Structures are given as C-alpha cells and as structure tokens.
N, C-alpha and C positions, 0 to 999 in steps of 0.2 A: 354246324352252327357255331359261329364265332361268339365266344362268351361276351356277355355284356360288360364285364370288367375291361375288356379290350377297348370298347367304345368309350368307357369312362376314363381310360388312361391309367391303367394299373400302375401303382407306384413301382419305381425301379427296384429290382432285387426281390420282388415279391411275386409269387406265381399267380397267374389267373388261368382259368381252365377254358378250353375250347374243344369243340367237336368238329372233326374234319371228315365227313362221310366220303365214300369213294366217288359217288356220282354227283354230289351237290355240296356246296358250302353253306347252304341255308336250308332251313325247314320252316315253312309258313304255318301260321296258326289260323284255323278256320274262323273268320270273324263272326260266323253265325252260331258258334258254340255257345250254349247257355246252360247246359246240363253239367252235373258234377263230373269231374274227370278222374281218371285213374292213371297217373303218370307212370311211364316206364323209365324210372330214374337210372342214371348211369351207375352200374355196379363197379365195385372195386374187388379184384380177385387176387389170390395168392399166386406165387410163382408155380406151385404144383398144379393149381387149378388151370393156369394158363397152358402149362405143358400138356395137360389132359385135353384141353380144348383143341390145341394144335394137333395132337395125336388122333383124336376122333374126327377132326375135320378131314384129315388125310385118309383115315381108314373107312369111315362110314359115309363120307360125302364125296369120296373119290376126287379129292382136290390134291394134286401133287404138292409135296412139301416145297419143292423148288418154286412152284407157282406162288406159294405164300411168301417166300423170301423175295421174289420179284415184286409182289404186291406191296410188301413192306418198303422196299426201296422206292417204289413209285410214290407211295404216300410221303416219304421223306423228300423226294424230289419236288412234289407239288408244294410242300410247305416251304422249302427253300426258294422255289421260284416265286411264290407269293411274297416272301419276305423281301426279295430283291426286285419286286414289281415287274417280274418277267424279263429283267435286263441281266441275263446270266452270261451271255457271250463275252468272252475276253476276261472274265474274272478268273481268279486263281484259288484253288481249294486244296486242302490237305486232309486226307482221310486216314485216321489212325485205327488200324484193325487188329483185334485180337484173333486168335486162331479158331474160335468157335463160330456159332451161327450169327452172333452179333457182328463179328468181323465179316462174315459172308454177306450180311445185309449191307455193310459198308462197301464191299467190293461190287455188289450189284448196283448200288447207288452211284459208284464211280463211273460205271458204264453209261448210265443215263445222263449224268452231268457232262461227261465228255462229249456225248452226242449233241448236247445243247451248247457246245462251244466253250465250256469251262476247261481251263488247264488244271488237270488233277494229278496230284502226287499221292500215291497210295503207299502207305507204310504198313507192312505185315510184321507184327512182332512174333516172329517164328519163321518157319519155312513152309512152303506149299506142301511138301510131302508129309509134314506133321498134321496137316488139316484133313478133315474127312467130310463125306457127304456133300450136301448142297453147298456148304461153305467152300469146300475144295473146288467144286465145279466153277464157282464164280471167281475164285482166286486164279484158277488156270486160265479162265477167259481174259481176266485183266492182265495176267502175265503175258499172254500171247499178243493182246492188243498193244501193250507197252513195247514189246519186242518189235512189233510191226512199225510202231511210231518211230522207234529208234532207227530201224532200218530205213524208213522213209527219209529221215533227216540225213542219214549217212549218204544216201543215194542222191540227195539234193532235191527229192520230190516234195511238193507242198503238202502240208497237213493242216486240216481245218482246226484241229485242237490237239493239245498235247496230253499224253497220259503216261505217267511214269510209275514204276512199281519197284519197291525196294523191300527185301527181306531183312529184318533187323532183329538180332537175337541178344545183343549185349548192350550194356549201358554206354560203353564207348562208341558203339555204332550209332546209338541214338544221339549222342552228343554231336556227332557229325551231321545229323539231320535236323537238329533243332535250329532252324533258320531264324534270322532276325524277326522280332515279334510282330512286325507289321507286314510281313512278306505275303500274307494270305488275306483274301477277303472272307474266307470261310474255313473253319476247322471242324471236322466231324469226328466226334468221339464214338467209335464203334469197337471199343476194346472189350467190354464185358457187358452182358445182358442180365437177365433175371436169374441166372444160375449161380451168381457169386454169393458165397456165404462166409468168406473170411477176408481179412484186410488185404489190400494190394501189397505186392512185394516187388523188390528189385527194380527193373527198368520201368515198370508201370508207375511206381511212385515218382520216378524222375519225370515221367511224362506229365503226371498231374501237377507237379511243382512247376514245370515249364509253362503249362497252361495258366496256372495261377499268376505267374510273373507276367505272362502275356496280357491277362486281364488287368493287372495292376498298371502296367505301362499304358494300356489303352485308356484307362480311366484318368490317369494323371495327365494325359495329353488331350483329354476330352474327345478321343477318337471313337470310331465305330468298328474298326477293323482289328482283328478278325472277329466275325460272328461265330460263336461256338455252339454247336448243336450236338446233342446226345441222341443216340438211337435207342429207343425203348426205355432206358434208364441211365442216369449219369453213372459212369463207371466208378466203382468203389462202394456203391450202396448195396446193401442186402435188400432185395425187392420187398421182403416181408416185414422189414423193420422201419419204424419211424425215426430211428437214430442212425447217423452215419457210423460205420464200423471201422473207419480208417481214412486214409487219404482218398479224396473223392473229387471228381471233376465238377467244377461249378459251371453250369451251362447257361446260355442265354435262352435256349429253347430245347425242349425234349419232345420227341415224337414217339408216343407209345402206341401199342397196337391192340386192337379189340376191346380192351378195358384197361384202366389204370391199375397199377399195383400199389400196395400201401405206401411204399417209399416215394411214389409219384405225388401223393396227395396229403400225407401226414407230416406235419413239421416235427423236428427241424429238417428231416431229410428232404421234405418237399421243396425247401428253399434252394436246394441245389439244382432243381429242375429248370428254373426260369419259367418261361411261358410253356405251358403244357398243352400239347395237341394230342387228342385221342383219335386214332385213325382206324377205320374199319378196313380190314384187308381181306374180307371174304369169309371169316369164321362165322358159322351160323349162330344167331343170337340164342337159338334154342339150347345150344351147348353151354353158353354162359349161364342161362337161367337154370339149367339142370345142375349146375355147380352149387346152387342154393346160396348165393352170396348174401351176406347180412351187413355189408358195408357199402355205402353209396356216396356219390358226389352229387350235390345239387347243382344243376345247370340252369342257364337262362330259360330254357323251355319250361322247366318245372314252375318257376315263379310266374312266367307268362301265362301258362295254362291256368294257374290259380286265379290270376287277375281276370282272365276271360270268363272263368266259371262264376265269378262274383261281380260281373259288370253292373254298373248302374243301369237299370232298365227304365223304359218309358213308364211314367206314372208312379215311380218309386218316390219315397219320401223318407224323412229322418228315421222313422221306426223300421223302415225296410232295410236300413243299413246298420242297425244294431246300436244298443246302448251299452257303453263301457263304464263301469263304476271303478274309480281309482281310490283306494283307501291308502292314504299317504300323508306324509308331513308330520311335523310336530313343532312346538314353539322354538323358534330360532333355526329351524331346518325346513324351510319351505321351498327351496329351489328345486329339489328332486321331484317334489309333487308337481310343480309347474312344468318341468321338462317332460315328465311322464304324461300329464294330461294334454299338453300341447301336441305331443307326438301321436297320441291316440286320436285326437281330433284331426290332425293333418293326414293320418293314414287312411281316412275314409269312413270312420265310424260316424253314424248319424247323430248320436248324442254322447256326451262325455260329462260325467259328474265326478268331481274330486270331493270325497268325504274326508274331513280332516279335523283334528282337535279344534275346539271353539276359539282358542287363543291364536291359532294360526290361520283361521279362515280369512280374516281381513287382508292379511299380507298376500295370501295366495290369490284371492279374488282380484287384487289390484295388479298382480303380475301376470296372471294367466291370460290366454287369448279370451276375448269377450264372448266367444261362442261356447266356452267351457263353463259349466255350472259348478257351484260349490255347495257343500252341506256341512253343518257343524256337528261334531260328535262330542260326547262327554269325555272329559280328560282327567288325567291324574294331576297332582299338584306340581309335577314337573312339566306339564304341558304336552304329555303324550296321550294317545288314545287310551281310554279306560275300558275295563271289561263291562262297565255299565253302559257302554255304547253298543253292545252287541245287538240288542233288540232293534234299535233304530237302524243299524247297519243292515240287518237281515231284511228289514222292510225295503230299504233302498235296493238291496241285491235282488229282491223278488221282481223288480221292474227292469233289471239289467240282463243282458245276454252273456256278460262275462264280468268277473271281478278281478282286478289286479291289486295286490297288496304288498306294501313293503317300503317303497322309496321314501327315505327321510323319516321313517316311522318311529325310530328309537327302539332299542331292545333292552333298556336298562331296568325297566320297571316290571315286576312280576305280573301286575294287572294288565299291562300291555301284552305280555307273552300269553296270558290266559285268553285275552281277547282274540289274538291271532289264531291260537289253537282252536278255540271254539268256533270261530268263523269258518275255518277250513274244514273242521269236522262236520259242521252242519250245512255245508254248502249245497246248493241246488243248481249251480251253474258251473261252467269251467272257471277255474281260479288260477291266475298267474301269480307266482310268488317270487319276489326278488328282494335283494338287499336285506333290510332289517326284518322283513317278513321271514326270510330264511334264518336270520340270526335268532329271532324270537323262538322259532321252532327248535333250532339246535340247542338253545339254552333251556327249553322246556323239558327236554329229556337229557339225562346225564350221559347218554350214549350217542348223542347226535340226533338225527332225524327220529321223531316219535314212531315207534314200530307199529302203532295202531292206525297210522294215517296212510291210506292207500288211495290211489286214483281209481276211477271207474269210467266206463264208456259213457254213462249218462252225465257225469260231472267230472271231467278230466282235471288232473292237476298238472300244471306246467311250471317247473322250477327253472330258474335262470341264474345259477351261481357262477361266480368267478372262482378261480382255483382256491383262494383262501376260504371262501364260503363253502366250497365243496368239502374241504378238509373238516370244517366244523360239522357239516352234515354227516360226515363219516365218523366223527368222534375221535379224530387223530390229529397230530401235528406233524406226522411223517410225510413230508412233501414227495418223497420218492415214490409213494404209492400212486402218484399221478403221472409217473413216467409213461405208463400204458393207459393214457387217458381215455382211449376208446373203450377198453375193457371195463374201466371203472364206471364210465357213464352207462354202458350197457348193463352191467351188473346191478347198479342202483335202480335204473329204470325198470328192469324186469322184476326185481325183488319187491318194489313198491307199486308196480303197475301204473307208472306215471311217465310223463314226457319230461326229459331232462335236457336243458340247453346248457352245456358246459362251455363257458366263454374262455377265450384265450387267444393264442397266436392264430389258431385256426379253429373257430368254434364248431362244435358238433351238436347234433340233436339226436338223442337216444330215445327210442320208442319202447313201449311196454312189451312188444313182441320180440325185442332183441335187435331190430334193425337200427343202424346208426347212419346218420346223414352228415357228411362233411360239408360245411359251407365254403363256397369258393370265392366269396367277395369279402371286401374289407381290407384295411391297411393299418399300419402302426399308429396313424393319427386317431384311430378310434379308442386308443388307450388314454382317453382324457376324461376328466371329471364329468359325470352326468351322462356319458354315452350308454351306460347300462340302464339308467332310468328311461332314456329315450327308447332303447330297444324294448323295454317292458311295455311302454305305451304303444309301440308299433304292433307288438304281438297281441296285446289286448284289443287294439283296434281291428286287426285282421280277424281275430277269432269272433269278435262281435259281428263283423260283416258276414262271416261264414255261417254263424248261427242264425242270423236274421234272413239271409238270402237263400241258403241251402237247406235250412230247417233240419229235417230228419237225416239228410245226407251231409250235414256239417261234420267236418273232420278237423279237430283241433291240431292234430299232428301236421297235416298238410298246410294249414294256415300258419303254424309256427315256422315250418321250413321256409315257406315263402317270405314271411316277415323277416327272418334272419338274412335271407339272400338280398331282399330289396333294401333293408336297412344298411347292409354292407355296401351295396351298390351306391346308395345315396352318400355314404361315407367316401367311397372312391371318387364320386363326382365332386364332393366338397374338397377333397384333397387335391384334385386336379385344378380346381379353380383357386384355392387358397393356400395350398401346401399343407403337408401333414403337421408341420410344427405349429402353425397358428390357427388351425381349425379348432372349433369348440363343438360341444355336443349339440347346441341349437342349430349349428350349420348342417348337421345330419338331417334334422327335421325339415329345414328349409329346402333341401335337395330331394326330398321324397317325391315331390311332383315331377321333377326331371326323371327320376328313376322309374316311376310308374309309366310315364308317357313314353320313355324309351323302349319299354317292354311291350306295351299294348297301346300304341298310338290310335288305332282304330276305335278301341273301346272308350277312349277318353274324349273323343270328338262328339259334340251334341248330335 
C-alpha cells in the first residue's frame, strides 16, 4: 500500500512511509465494514529481533536463507522499476557492496537489473574470498557473469547488457572508481545493513563523502541523477538508534525488509532514509508478532479503517456524531480557541461548543465558524476562566462526548489552575489537554504533572505536549532527557495510565499499555502558530465521533492515532498546494476534507 503522504506530495527531504507487499501494491478496504476494527499496525523491530525472525524463518519454516536474499533483491528491483516507470533498459547503475549480507543483497540485485537491460557496475569493498555464505554465492555469480561479459566483448560478440565487477580494498582504489557525479542514473548503497554498531571508517567514509558531493552537485544543477537507494538501512546508521553515529549515506529511497527498524522511522536518523518502503520478503508475520514489539508506525490503512468504522450512516444526525466541548481562550487570547473549535467542527463532530471567559465570548463568537456554539464562563479579573466556573462547565460537560481544554486559556492565575485541576479530576468523559491546560497542571504541582491525576478506561486522558511542555510536565529543564523521546513518552503514559501525544519532528502517541505509535505524516510547515490548537480540535472531534458512533467499543487511542495521521496528511496537502513557508494553521483545517476523502472516498459519497 503506497502511503497517503506520497499522494499528497511529501515535502522533499522528509520521509514518508509506504508498504510494498510481495503480491500486491494495494490493499482494498471493504466498503461494507461498519463494525469496530482491530488494526494490525506495522511493527518496528530491533536488529536482534530481525535476526531472530530471519533465523527462525530458515529453521522452522524451511525457507532457505539464499531464497530470502533473492526475495530481498526482488523487492528492491520492483521498487526501482516502479521509480523509473518500467523504463530500465539502457540505464546505468552502480552498486556499492560491503562484504556482508547487505552486500550480498546488492549482488543479487545486480543480476536482476542486468537481466532488465541495465548496465551495472558492481563494486565490492573487499575480495570475494573474504565473503561468506549466501553473500559469497551471489558475489561469485556476479564475478562469473562479469567475466563472461568481458569475454563476450573481447570476442566481439553482442551483449544485451553490461555487467562489471571490481574488488576494491583501499582508498586509492576507490578514488579511481569515483566517476563523474552524473555518470549513473542509479547508485545503490549495499554497504552495511542492520548489524552496524560503530561509526564507518576508512574507505567507507570516503564513499559517503563522495555520495554527499554527488547529491550536492545534483541539487545545484536541479538534476535528478543519480537516484540513491539504500538496501535495508542507510549505511552508517545503527539500526536501533534514532541518532546517526557517524558518517551516513543520505538516501532518496530505502527499501527495508519485513518490518522497519528504529533508525528507519525515528528522527533524526529517519531523515537519512528518504522515502521508506517496507517490503515483505516471505518472513511469517507470526514470527514478528512473537517478538512482542511495542513500537509501531501508523500507516494509511490504520487511518482509513478508523474512518470506515465511524462512517456517517443513513439516518444519523448531529448527536450521532458526537458533541465536543472546547474549554479555551481568555481576554486578548481568542485565536487559539477559534482554531481549535473550527478544527473540531471540520473534523466531523456533530456539535461543538466553545466555553470561554465571558469577556472573550463576543470576540470568539464573531470569529468562529457559524456552526460552532459558544458559552460564557465566570472569569478572573485578568479575563481568564475562574474556579467559580467549574459548576457550569461540569453541566456543559455532562452533555458532551469529549472535553478539550487548554488553547489560549492562560496559566498565570491560581484560580485558573485550580479550575483546570478540578475539571480534570472530576471528569466523566475523555479529556484532551493541550497548551495552557498542560501548563496549569504543571504549575499546580511543584514536581510537574500532579501525581494523583491518572487516566482510566472509562474517562481517558489525552495529553498533547510539545517538547517544552513535556519538560514542564516532567518537572525539569534538562532537554537532553528528550533525546530518547520514545522512552520518555512510554514511561510517562504507563506511569499515569494515559495517552500521550508528544509532538515534534515526528510525533508519537504513547499508550497506557506501553505501545508507542510513530506518526508518518506531516512536514516542517506544521511548525507554525496554531497548528497545535488545530490538532487538539481534530483529536477532540475524532474522539467525539468514536464515542457517539461506537459507544461501548469507542477507543480514544485509535481515534487519537487516526487524528494525528489525518491532521498530518492535511498538512502535507496544504504544503503541496501552498508551500511549507506560507501555509498557516487554518490551512490544515481547510484541507481536512481532502485528506478524509483521499482515504475513504466511498464512505464520503451520499
């Protein structure tokens, strides 16, 4: 299944995720589905887990390891063929191979490209006798084919395609092979796979530098050659680390096998992958599941299936689609409330009410969509919501499917902080907390998040902090603690039994049971004022629909994961139309319709 971000035109230099099954490029969704779904989201596994899967595939499922290597090469070939629209004959490729299995994949790929009419130059960094196992088998095949090609040329016989093979062991030998930077249509990085744990050295650093200069020259000339592809993972990355450990190949595309590894999907390492394709090469899914992964990537199918499960049905009406109560805004800070309310309305909620301090109500009512209702709350002398508003707010909340609190609320007054704490403590619905809602709670306790506030299955808590807010919730100013942002999110979510959306370069959703979902949509243009308020509205709107349409089967986690994906997709579509530089938060909301219809066109037709 090709990821929706591809359709949306993912921004250059930022990865989007795609799934390339062996038998099919697409997976259809049953248009008649109306029941709750249980998605099989794409797991992310460690290098050790992947090695175990490969080993058990060979041992317990009697699949020869050489066959897995050929399948990996076949997946790479199909991705390359698709990129060049099937026009491979006559093109020229260079395949840079390390001496291990990653290089063996490259040698197997060289054979397939050569049969398709591509002129292929294979460079082995080492010698064939130094290689072992399946890799050596493929290097020996390529060496023989190259010798045959050379013999054919010497004898004057015609050859349909060229295949050359060179063993390269020194920097000086490589310098003689580093051809002009536009000599190839395709360069394949098959140097190192998931087994690398230390920085590249020697000739491999020279290779990475050469490829970097090649990319730079290509970009300066606005060219497209050569296209750089990595097999499994860009060489230089530690597969289990989100941070590059040294010199690393910057790829245009990476084809990884069976399941992505952390460095394929977690930034900043993920940005070295370019477009990521996940290819099934025959490893049984049962083995991946048996590895008990707790990190996942959200894909197009996950958001699509959520949309299918909550489709508007014949005879439905506004209450069937949920009522979202947005507690937001303060005197002089009304824009955030407007963005949040408008996004909740546009996301499909049947009813939206913005509850705001009395002095802010008129401004918000004048600026918000006419379909959004407003309600006045008691306020402090600074124009922020007061603890005296709690009773009225609880009455409003009793009629809602979800409450969102925080955008533009202000966190300076103790009475406002008391209001937020009490509202969250006494909640009877799911509550989404963002912005000043989070700041109020972080200031309410001297240690960050109040230790007595926990989520529950009946009334989930959904927190949506950006990194600065996350630090306040943790009660620290040490930003290095967020280096391992997945672990931080998981630890916080499990400790307080809540759903945590940690925003950033690549947003993640951490669940109370320890699972973490990496969102695969979005771009740098989303780092604009108000995009967080818009996301809060989308999440609230999706949870409202889930509660109203799925009732006892409503799942705030699945709704949140879908909201983050679709909100990011809307941002990708806005960036494609407007550019990342000039898009604003309201453009995300305006593209929600396009995003939803691109995922579930059948469900959106009357």
